[in-house]
C-alpha positions, 0 to 999 in steps of 0.5 A, spaced: 348 447 915 341 447 917 340 454 915 342 452 908 337 446 908 332 450 910 333 456 905 333 450 899 327 448 902 324 455 902 326 456 895 324 450 892 317 451 895 316 458 892 311 458 886 313 459 879 309 465 879 313 468 885 319 466 881 317 470 875 315 476 879 322 476 882 325 475 876 321 481 873 322 485 879 330 484 878 329 486 870 326 492 872 331 494 877 336 493 872 333 497 867 331 503 871 338 503 874 341 503 867 336 509 865 338 513 871 345 512 869 344 514 862 341 520 864 347 522 868 346 520 875 351 516 879 349 509 880 351 503 884 350 498 879 352 492 884 346 493 887 342 491 881 347 486 879 347 483 886 339 482 886 340 479 879 345 474 882 340 472 888 334 471 883 338 467 878 341 462 884 334 462 887 331 460 880 336 455 879 335 452 885 328 451 883 330 447 877 330 453 872 335 453 866 339 459 864 334 461 858 328 461 863 332 465 868 334 470 862 327 470 859 324 472 865 329 478 867 328 480 860 321 481 861 322 485 867 326 490 862 321 490 857 316 492 862 320 497 865 321 500 858 314 500 856 313 504 863 317 510 862 314 516 862 318 519 857 322 518 851 328 520 847 330 524 842 326 531 842 330 533 837 325 532 832 320 537 835 318 543 832 323 549 835 317 553 838 315 546 842 322 544 844 322 549 850 316 546 853 317 539 851 324 539 854 322 542 861 317 537 861 321 531 859 327 534 864 321 534 870 319 527 868 326 524 868 328 527 875 321 525 878 323 518 875 330 517 878 328 521 885 322 516 886 327 510 884 332 513 889 327 513 894 324 506 893 331 503 892 336 507 897 343 507 895 342 505 888 343 512 886 349 515 889 348 523 888 341 525 886 343 533 886 349 531 881 344 527 876 339 532 876 344 537 874 346 533 869 339 533 866 339 540 867 345 541 863 343 536 857 336 539 856 339 546 856 344 544 851 339 541 847 335 548 847 342 552 845 343 547 839 336 549 836 
């Protein structure tokens, strides 16, 4: 009981900027998890979901309404999307440039998810499987041209 009261007091004393930063972090975590999953990495989405739920409880305890919570998480998603070092598709490239770009994109994608796995242990459950999926995807794109 005492720990619950202390936790509520701590949450209420968090500054708005701390909560905004926390919500943006949660949004970035969720988006990076989704990006790596789309690239073929097996992920434990419950880790990002749990972080989002904890943030939502903290923000609600601090008096935030649901719209404010969603907006700050979405801001984190937007920040993450803007920071991605690659984009898809590569099919619009001239045929002679495709191998170079495919190799670079594959490397960037692997590096992105490798760094993510190091920063958030347990989110990516099998790095080797994801990297193989990227190799397979880009090899198929090259063959299709």
